[in-house]
C-alpha positions, 0 to 999 in steps of 0.5 A: 467531451466532458459528458463522455468522460463523466460516463467513464468516471469511477463510482468513488469520484477519484481519477479514472487511472488511479489503481484503486478506482473502479468504473461502474462496469468493473467485472468480478474478474477485474475486482478479483485481480485488484483484490489479489494485487492489494493482498500482495501489496499488504503481504509485502508491507508486512514483511517490510514492517518486520524488517523495520522492527528488527532494524529498530531493535538492533539500533536500540541495542547499539544505542544502549551499548554506546551509552554504556561506553560513554559512561 
């Protein structure tokens, strides 16, 4: 029922199956696990950002070389 579903809804009001949503009965163990998952995601994103910065740098060098060749 809607009432039973309302009891299980997360405090923030997002969908209950959302990976960042927390129910009111979330244990500290679950919070710690979610925090560690988010830390892993952030670390991966930082690696990807460094890779992208490297790619952008290489593309800019290639662009500069092509512009010189066109002149």
